C-alpha positions as CSV (number, residue, x, y, z in Angstrom):
1,M,18.4,1.1,-17.3
2,V,19.4,0.1,-20.8
3,E,16.5,0.0,-23.2
4,K,15.2,-3.4,-24.2
5,R,14.0,-4.7,-27.5
6,L,10.3,-5.4,-27.7
7,S,11.0,-8.8,-29.2
8,H,13.2,-9.7,-26.2
9,L,10.5,-8.8,-23.7
10,L,7.7,-10.6,-25.5
11,Q,9.7,-13.9,-25.0
12,A,8.6,-13.6,-21.4
13,L,4.9,-14.1,-22.4
14,P,4.0,-17.7,-23.0
15,Q,0.5,-16.8,-24.3
16,K,0.0,-13.8,-26.5
17,E,-1.4,-12.5,-29.8
18,V,0.5,-9.7,-31.5
19,V,-1.3,-7.3,-33.7
20,G,0.7,-5.0,-36.1
21,Y,4.1,-6.0,-34.8
22,D,7.2,-4.1,-35.6
23,E,10.4,-4.0,-33.6
24,R,10.6,-1.2,-31.0
25,S,13.0,-0.1,-28.2
26,I,11.3,-0.1,-24.8
27,A,12.5,2.5,-22.3
28,A,10.2,1.5,-19.4
29,I,7.2,-0.6,-18.3
30,C,4.2,1.5,-17.3
31,Y,0.7,0.7,-16.1
32,D,-0.4,4.2,-15.2
33,S,-1.2,6.3,-18.3
34,R,-0.5,9.5,-16.3
35,R,3.1,8.5,-15.9
36,I,3.7,7.4,-19.5
37,Q,6.9,8.4,-21.2
38,K,8.0,8.2,-24.8
39,G,9.1,4.7,-25.6
40,S,7.2,3.0,-22.7
41,L,5.4,-0.3,-23.0
42,F,2.0,0.4,-21.6
43,V,0.2,-2.5,-19.8
44,A,-3.5,-1.9,-19.3
45,I,-4.6,-3.7,-16.1
46,P,-8.1,-3.9,-14.5
47,G,-8.1,-1.9,-11.3
48,F,-10.5,-1.8,-8.3
49,N,-11.9,1.7,-9.2
50,T,-10.8,2.2,-12.8
51,D,-9.8,0.0,-15.7
52,G,-6.5,0.8,-17.4
53,H,-8.0,-0.2,-20.8
54,Q,-10.0,3.0,-20.7
55,F,-6.8,5.0,-20.8
56,I,-5.1,3.3,-23.8
57,S,-5.7,6.4,-25.9
58,H,-4.0,8.5,-23.3
59,A,-1.0,6.2,-23.3
60,L,-0.9,6.4,-27.1
61,A,-1.0,10.2,-27.0
62,G,1.8,10.2,-24.5
63,G,4.2,8.3,-26.8
64,T,3.9,4.7,-25.7
65,A,5.8,2.3,-27.9
66,A,3.5,-0.6,-27.6
67,V,0.3,-1.6,-25.7
68,V,-0.5,-4.8,-23.8
69,A,-4.2,-5.4,-23.2
70,Q,-6.3,-8.2,-21.6
71,R,-8.1,-10.2,-24.3
72,D,-11.5,-10.2,-22.6
73,R,-11.4,-6.5,-21.9
74,F,-10.4,-5.1,-25.3
75,D,-11.9,-5.5,-28.8
76,R,-9.0,-6.0,-31.2
77,E,-11.3,-5.3,-34.2
78,K,-11.3,-1.7,-33.1
79,W,-7.5,-1.4,-33.1
80,D,-6.5,1.0,-35.9
81,N,-3.2,2.3,-34.6
82,P,0.3,1.6,-36.0
83,C,1.6,0.9,-32.5
84,P,1.9,-2.8,-31.8
85,L,-0.9,-4.3,-29.7
86,I,-0.2,-7.4,-27.6
87,L,-3.3,-9.3,-26.3
88,V,-2.8,-11.6,-23.3
89,P,-5.1,-13.7,-21.1
90,D,-4.2,-11.9,-17.9
91,S,-2.6,-8.5,-18.1
92,R,-1.6,-8.4,-14.4
93,R,0.4,-11.5,-14.9
94,A,1.8,-10.1,-18.1
95,L,2.9,-7.0,-16.2
96,A,4.8,-9.1,-13.7
97,L,6.5,-11.3,-16.4
98,L,7.4,-8.3,-18.5
99,S,8.8,-6.4,-15.5
100,A,11.0,-9.3,-14.5
101,A,12.3,-9.6,-18.1
102,F,12.9,-5.8,-18.4
103,Y,15.0,-5.8,-15.2
104,E,16.8,-9.0,-16.4
105,Y,15.3,-11.3,-13.8
106,P,16.9,-9.9,-10.6
107,A,15.3,-12.5,-8.4
108,R,17.3,-15.2,-10.1
109,R,20.4,-13.5,-8.8
110,L,19.2,-13.2,-5.2
111,R,18.3,-15.6,-2.5
112,M,14.6,-14.8,-2.1
113,V,12.6,-15.2,1.1
114,G,8.8,-14.6,1.0
115,V,6.9,-13.9,4.3
116,T,3.1,-14.1,4.4
117,G,0.4,-14.2,7.0
118,T,-2.2,-11.9,8.5
119,D,-0.1,-10.5,11.3
120,G,3.6,-10.3,12.2
121,K,4.9,-10.2,8.6
122,T,7.0,-7.0,9.0
123,T,8.5,-7.9,12.3
124,T,9.4,-11.4,11.0
125,V,11.1,-9.8,8.0
126,Y,13.1,-7.6,10.3
127,L,14.1,-10.6,12.4
128,I,15.1,-12.7,9.4
129,C,17.3,-9.9,8.1
130,A,19.0,-9.6,11.4
131,V,19.7,-13.3,11.5
132,L,21.1,-13.3,8.0
133,E,23.2,-10.2,8.6
134,A,24.7,-11.9,11.7
135,A,25.9,-14.6,9.4
136,G,27.6,-11.9,7.2
137,Y,25.1,-11.6,4.4
138,S,24.0,-8.3,2.9
139,T,20.2,-8.1,2.9
140,G,17.4,-6.3,1.3
141,R,13.8,-6.1,2.5
142,L,10.5,-4.9,1.2
143,T,7.9,-4.3,3.9
144,T,4.9,-2.3,4.9
145,V,7.2,0.1,6.7
146,D,10.3,0.5,4.5
147,F,12.5,-0.7,1.7
148,K,16.0,-1.7,2.6
149,I,18.6,-2.1,-0.2
150,G,21.9,-3.1,1.4
151,E,22.7,-0.2,3.7
152,R,20.2,2.1,2.1
153,L,16.8,2.7,3.7
154,Q,13.7,4.5,2.3
155,A,10.2,4.7,3.7
156,N,7.5,2.8,2.0
157,E,5.0,5.6,1.3
158,T,2.9,3.7,-1.2
159,R,0.5,2.5,1.5
160,Q,0.9,-0.9,-0.2
161,T,2.7,-3.7,1.7
162,T,3.4,-5.4,-1.6
163,V,4.0,-2.9,-4.4
164,E,3.1,-3.5,-8.0
165,S,5.3,-5.9,-9.9
166,V,7.2,-3.3,-11.9
167,E,8.2,-1.3,-8.8
168,L,9.0,-4.6,-7.0
169,Q,11.3,-5.9,-9.8
170,G,13.0,-2.5,-10.0
171,L,13.8,-2.6,-6.3
172,L,15.1,-6.2,-6.6
173,A,17.3,-4.9,-9.5
174,E,18.7,-2.2,-7.2
175,M,19.5,-4.9,-4.7
176,V,21.5,-6.9,-7.2
177,Q,23.4,-3.7,-8.1
178,E,24.2,-3.2,-4.4
179,G,25.6,-6.7,-4.0
180,V,22.7,-7.9,-1.8
181,G,22.7,-11.7,-1.1
182,Y,19.2,-12.2,0.4
183,A,16.0,-10.3,-0.4
184,V,13.2,-10.8,2.2
185,V,9.8,-9.7,0.9
186,E,6.4,-9.4,2.5
187,A,4.0,-11.2,0.3
188,T,0.5,-10.2,1.0
189,S,-2.6,-12.1,-0.1
190,H,-3.4,-9.2,-2.5
191,G,0.2,-9.3,-3.8
192,L,-0.1,-13.1,-4.4
193,A,-3.6,-13.0,-5.9
194,L,-2.9,-10.0,-8.1
195,E,0.3,-11.4,-9.4
196,R,2.5,-8.6,-7.9
197,V,5.1,-11.1,-6.7
198,T,5.0,-13.2,-9.8
199,G,8.6,-13.5,-11.0
200,C,10.1,-13.4,-7.5
201,E,11.6,-16.9,-7.8
202,Y,11.3,-17.7,-4.1
203,D,13.8,-20.0,-2.3
204,A,12.0,-20.0,1.0
205,A,8.4,-19.4,2.1
206,V,7.6,-18.3,5.7
207,F,4.1,-18.3,7.2
208,T,3.1,-16.4,10.4
209,N,-0.6,-16.9,11.0
210,I,-3.8,-16.7,8.9
211,S,-6.9,-15.3,10.6
212,H,-10.1,-13.9,9.0
213,D,-9.2,-10.8,7.1
214,H,-9.5,-9.1,3.8
215,L,-12.8,-10.9,3.1
216,D,-14.0,-7.9,1.1
217,F,-11.5,-9.1,-1.5
218,H,-11.2,-12.8,-0.9
219,K,-14.9,-13.4,0.1
220,T,-14.2,-16.4,2.2
221,W,-11.5,-17.5,4.7
222,E,-10.9,-20.6,2.6
223,A,-10.2,-18.4,-0.5
224,Y,-7.9,-16.2,1.6
225,V,-5.9,-19.2,2.7
226,R,-5.7,-20.5,-0.8
227,D,-4.3,-17.2,-2.0
228,K,-1.7,-17.2,0.8
229,A,-0.8,-20.8,-0.2
230,R,0.1,-19.6,-3.6
231,L,3.5,-18.7,-2.1
232,L,4.2,-22.4,-1.7
233,E,3.2,-23.1,-5.3
234,M,5.6,-20.3,-6.4
235,L,8.3,-21.9,-4.3
236,E,7.9,-25.1,-6.2
237,E,7.8,-23.3,-9.6
238,A,10.8,-21.1,-8.9
239,V,14.2,-21.8,-10.6
240,D,16.6,-23.9,-8.7
241,K,19.6,-21.7,-7.7
242,G,21.5,-24.6,-6.1
243,G,20.7,-23.9,-2.5
244,G,17.4,-25.9,-2.1
245,K,14.0,-24.7,-1.1
246,A,12.4,-24.4,2.3
247,S,8.9,-24.0,3.8
248,I,8.5,-22.6,7.3
249,L,5.1,-23.2,8.8
250,N,3.4,-22.2,12.1
251,A,2.2,-25.6,13.6
252,D,-0.1,-23.8,16.1
253,D,-2.0,-21.9,13.4
254,Q,-5.4,-22.9,12.1
255,S,-4.1,-22.9,8.6
256,F,-1.4,-25.5,9.3
257,A,-3.5,-28.5,8.3
258,F,-4.3,-26.9,4.9
259,L,-0.8,-25.7,4.2
260,R,1.3,-28.7,5.4
261,P,0.4,-31.0,2.4
262,M,1.4,-28.2,0.0
263,A,4.8,-27.5,1.6
264,Y,7.8,-27.9,-0.7
265,G,11.4,-28.6,-0.1
266,V,12.8,-28.8,3.4
267,V,9.9,-28.3,5.8
268,I,10.5,-26.7,9.2
269,T,7.6,-26.2,11.6
270,Y,7.6,-24.0,14.7
271,G,5.2,-23.5,17.5
272,L,4.6,-23.4,21.3
273,S,1.7,-25.8,21.8
274,S,1.7,-28.3,18.9
275,P,4.4,-30.7,18.0
276,A,7.0,-28.7,15.9
277,S,10.6,-28.8,14.7
278,V,11.4,-25.6,16.5
279,T,9.8,-24.6,19.8
280,A,10.6,-22.7,23.0
281,R,10.7,-23.5,26.7
282,D,11.1,-21.3,29.8
283,V,9.6,-18.3,28.1
284,K,10.0,-15.1,30.2
285,L,8.2,-12.0,29.0
286,S,8.7,-8.4,30.2
287,A,8.1,-4.9,29.1
288,S,11.6,-4.7,27.7
289,G,11.6,-7.9,25.7
290,S,11.5,-11.7,25.8
291,R,13.7,-14.5,26.8
292,Y,13.4,-18.2,26.2
293,V,15.3,-21.4,25.4
294,A,14.9,-22.4,21.7
295,V,14.6,-26.2,21.2
296,T,15.6,-27.2,17.7
297,P,16.8,-30.3,15.7
298,L,20.4,-28.9,16.2
299,G,20.1,-28.6,20.0
300,E,19.1,-25.8,22.4
301,V,20.1,-22.1,22.5
302,D,19.2,-19.2,24.8
303,V,17.4,-16.5,22.9
304,S,17.0,-12.9,24.1
305,L,14.8,-10.4,22.2
306,R,14.3,-6.7,22.6
307,L,10.7,-7.2,21.4
308,P,8.0,-7.9,24.1
309,G,5.0,-10.2,23.8
310,I,4.3,-13.8,23.1
311,H,3.6,-12.9,19.5
312,N,7.2,-11.8,19.0
313,V,8.3,-15.2,20.4
314,Y,6.4,-16.7,17.5
315,N,7.9,-14.2,15.0
316,S,11.4,-15.0,16.3
317,L,10.8,-18.8,16.1
318,A,9.9,-18.3,12.4
319,A,13.1,-16.4,11.8
320,L,15.1,-19.0,13.7
321,A,13.5,-21.7,11.5
322,L,14.4,-19.8,8.4
323,G,18.0,-19.5,9.6
324,L,18.2,-23.2,10.2
325,S,16.9,-23.8,6.6
326,Q,19.8,-21.7,5.3
327,G,22.4,-23.7,7.2
328,L,23.2,-21.1,9.9
329,S,24.5,-22.1,13.3
330,L,22.3,-21.7,16.4
331,A,24.9,-19.3,17.9
332,T,24.7,-17.1,14.8
333,I,20.9,-17.1,14.8
334,A,20.7,-16.2,18.5
335,E,23.1,-13.4,18.0
336,G,21.0,-12.0,15.1
337,L,17.8,-12.2,17.1
338,E,19.4,-10.4,20.1
339,R,20.7,-7.6,17.8
340,A,17.3,-7.1,16.1
341,S,15.8,-3.7,16.7
342,P,12.1,-3.0,17.2
343,V,10.1,-2.2,14.2
344,P,8.8,1.4,13.9
345,G,5.1,1.7,14.8
346,R,5.0,-1.8,16.3
347,M,4.3,-1.6,20.1
348,E,6.3,1.7,20.1
349,V,6.3,3.4,23.4
350,V,6.1,7.2,23.4
351,D,7.7,8.5,26.6
352,A,7.6,12.2,27.4
353,G,7.9,11.7,31.2
354,Q,4.1,11.2,31.7
355,P,3.0,9.0,34.6
356,F,1.1,6.6,32.3
357,T,2.3,4.6,29.2
358,V,1.4,5.5,25.7
359,V,1.9,2.8,23.0
360,V,1.5,3.3,19.2
361,D,0.9,0.1,17.3
362,Y,-0.2,-0.9,13.8
363,A,-2.8,-3.4,15.1
364,H,-5.7,-3.2,12.7
365,T,-7.0,-6.7,12.6
366,P,-9.0,-8.5,15.4
367,Q,-6.2,-11.0,16.0
368,G,-3.5,-8.3,16.0
369,M,-5.6,-6.2,18.4
370,E,-6.1,-9.2,20.7
371,T,-2.4,-10.0,20.7
372,I,-1.3,-6.5,21.8
373,L,-4.1,-6.0,24.4
374,R,-3.2,-9.3,26.0
375,T,0.4,-8.4,26.0
376,L,-0.2,-5.0,27.6
377,R,-2.4,-6.6,30.2
378,S,0.2,-9.2,31.0
379,L,2.8,-6.4,31.5
380,G,0.7,-5.0,34.4
381,A,-1.4,-2.2,32.9
382,K,-3.9,-0.9,35.5
383,R,-6.4,0.2,32.9
384,I,-6.1,0.0,29.1
385,L,-7.6,2.9,27.1
386,V,-7.7,2.4,23.3
387,V,-8.0,4.9,20.5
388,F,-8.8,3.0,17.3
389,G,-11.0,2.8,14.2
390,A,-11.3,0.7,11.0
391,A,-10.5,1.5,7.4
392,G,-13.2,2.7,5.1
393,E,-14.1,0.7,2.0
394,R,-12.4,-2.4,3.4
395,D,-13.5,-5.7,5.0
396,R,-16.5,-4.8,7.1
397,G,-16.3,-8.0,9.0
398,R,-13.0,-6.8,10.5
399,R,-14.9,-3.9,12.2
400,W,-17.2,-6.1,14.3
401,G,-14.2,-8.3,15.3
402,L,-12.2,-5.2,16.4
403,G,-15.1,-3.9,18.5
404,E,-15.6,-7.3,20.1
405,V,-11.9,-7.7,21.0
406,V,-11.5,-4.2,22.4
407,G,-14.8,-4.5,24.3
408,R,-13.7,-7.7,25.9
409,L,-10.1,-6.8,26.7
410,A,-9.9,-3.0,27.2
411,D,-11.4,-0.8,29.9
412,F,-12.4,2.2,27.7
413,C,-12.0,3.1,24.1
414,V,-12.5,6.0,21.7
415,L,-13.6,5.2,18.2
416,T,-12.0,7.5,15.6
417,N,-11.0,7.8,12.0
418,E,-8.3,5.4,10.6
419,D,-8.6,5.8,6.8
420,P,-12.3,6.5,6.1
421,R,-11.7,7.2,2.5
422,W,-15.1,8.0,1.0
423,E,-17.1,6.2,3.6
424,D,-19.1,7.9,6.4
425,P,-17.1,7.6,9.6
426,M,-20.3,7.2,11.6
427,A,-21.2,4.2,9.5
428,I,-17.8,2.7,10.3
429,F,-18.4,3.4,14.0
430,E,-21.8,1.7,13.9
431,D,-20.2,-1.5,12.5
432,I,-17.6,-1.4,15.3
433,E,-20.3,-0.8,17.9
434,V,-21.9,-4.1,17.0
435,G,-18.9,-5.9,18.4
436,L,-18.6,-3.6,21.4
437,K,-22.2,-4.2,22.4
438,E,-21.8,-7.9,22.0
439,A,-19.0,-7.7,24.5
440,G,-21.5,-6.0,26.9
441,R,-20.2,-2.4,26.4
442,Q,-22.3,0.7,26.5
443,A,-21.9,4.0,24.8
444,V,-20.5,6.9,27.0
445,A,-19.9,4.7,30.0
446,D,-17.5,2.4,28.1
447,Y,-16.7,4.1,24.8
448,G,-16.8,7.4,23.0
449,K,-16.9,8.4,19.3
450,I,-14.7,11.2,18.1
451,A,-14.0,11.2,14.3
452,H,-11.1,13.7,14.4
453,R,-8.1,11.5,15.3
454,R,-6.2,14.2,17.2
455,E,-9.2,15.1,19.3
456,A,-9.7,11.4,20.1
457,I,-6.1,11.2,21.3
458,V,-6.5,14.3,23.4
459,F,-9.6,12.8,25.0
460,A,-7.9,9.5,25.8
461,L,-4.7,11.0,27.2
462,S,-6.7,13.4,29.4
463,M,-8.5,10.3,30.9
464,A,-5.3,8.5,31.7
465,R,-4.1,8.0,35.3
466,P,-0.8,6.8,36.7
467,G,-0.3,3.2,35.8
468,D,-2.7,3.2,32.8
469,V,-1.8,2.4,29.3
470,V,-3.2,4.3,26.3
471,L,-3.0,2.3,23.1
472,V,-3.2,4.3,19.9
473,A,-3.8,1.6,17.3
474,G,-4.3,1.1,13.6
475,K,-1.8,3.5,12.0
476,G,1.6,2.6,13.5
477,H,4.4,3.8,11.2
478,E,2.0,5.4,8.7
479,T,2.5,9.1,7.9
480,S,-0.8,9.9,6.3
481,I,-4.6,9.4,6.8
482,I,-6.8,9.0,3.8
483,V,-10.0,11.1,3.8
484,G,-11.9,11.0,0.5
485,S,-9.2,10.9,-2.2
486,Q,-6.8,13.0,-0.1
487,R,-3.8,11.8,1.8
488,I,-3.5,14.1,4.7
489,P,-0.1,14.2,6.5
490,W,-0.5,12.4,9.8
491,D,1.8,10.5,12.3
492,D,0.3,9.0,15.5
493,R,3.7,9.2,17.3
494,R,4.1,12.9,16.5
495,A,0.5,13.7,17.4
496,V,0.9,11.9,20.8
497,R,4.1,13.9,21.6
498,E,2.4,17.2,20.6
499,V,-0.6,16.5,22.8
500,L,1.6,15.4,25.7
501,A,3.7,18.5,25.4
502,K,0.5,20.6,25.7
503,M,-0.3,18.6,28.8
504,G,3.1,19.7,30.2
505,Y,5.1,16.5,29.4
506,S,8.0,17.1,27.1
507,G,10.8,14.9,28.6
508,G,11.5,11.2,27.9
């Protein structure tokens, strides 16, 4: 990356006060003082646990070329350093704007699709990419699971669905260099509220569903929906690249009435029960996938998916609607959906030749858990045994909801660690138990509590009988578990295979 002049970058900030300005060359944008390098522009942002303003002195000692600080968090009267200081109203927004400028506005040279919702985002991104690739486009994607840049894949090991703006803009710049045509990006409520996706210049906004989640951060469902709706505002604000804008909305979702008046550009709705532009008839679900006839403004087309469950019918309808908004033919869209491969850690079956089924899934919200449990039951499971927990230091309301859903729809469950962080696992279990007991479940008879995740998996697999399904939920594709401040290597799929091998099953 070629160095940028400070004066060039500052043009990206509409509101700023510069103290002690002199021209500098900027080699990088940095918000973590531990990663500062000589010639960086350090942006101090307020964090959840620490405030970057406390580390400005560290950045200066590390050779930063200039500092950006939030006006209400920093006393300019105490500034006595020759390094330029830039004061802004919102340093998170400034970080995003500066990052876009530093990487020469890559989103303006890509067709940008943002996908948001509580559940189904990653799968919908995969399906959209498959549809666009069937039409001959090179795609990039940024998801919870991975980053795809043309033909190049790398795991997303950040544990953030939407990475910070400087990393995001850097990945978009790589896509431009690789000749990518479309970038499809998961836009979480945190990513929208915390300005991580600012500067993405969206051409299309896709909504899956919006249930009650992340209320530790958003406080109310209404605020959560408003933050999600920011994607539609960004769609309207984005530069016009000549291809038009599109809003793709789920007509069956409780958020639809709120979102519809805010939709911008071409509006395509999808659903199964409410009036919608795109819908499905003759839906047939099986363990190996789904089939249906898509009904659209352009006519009807047979759709075949390798993804089971009614939730994936919804996800595919969203992708189909996006394809229509981009002028693709029904035949091309159907071809892309049929080609689409399952997403790692999403209803992933682990088969080692055992007489029962083991499924690993990322379900970690009440709605996501209900969806997969209903899907497994519809596919003929005799009994459903669930290994699950809830994240520490996150929305406590989610815990009760998870317990209630599992208590109502599963036959037995084992509560275990997900990512306890600094929270006492037993306290997390107690919150989940409230929901289990409301569903009429009793300890020991209907559920157990084993904090160590491997031991919990051993216990559940040892209980399984022919025809049963064991669902190991909450981690999916993730390859670590957070205990305290440590990220301990962990993979549910690998752990299940190891336990099954010790039980004598190693085929599949």
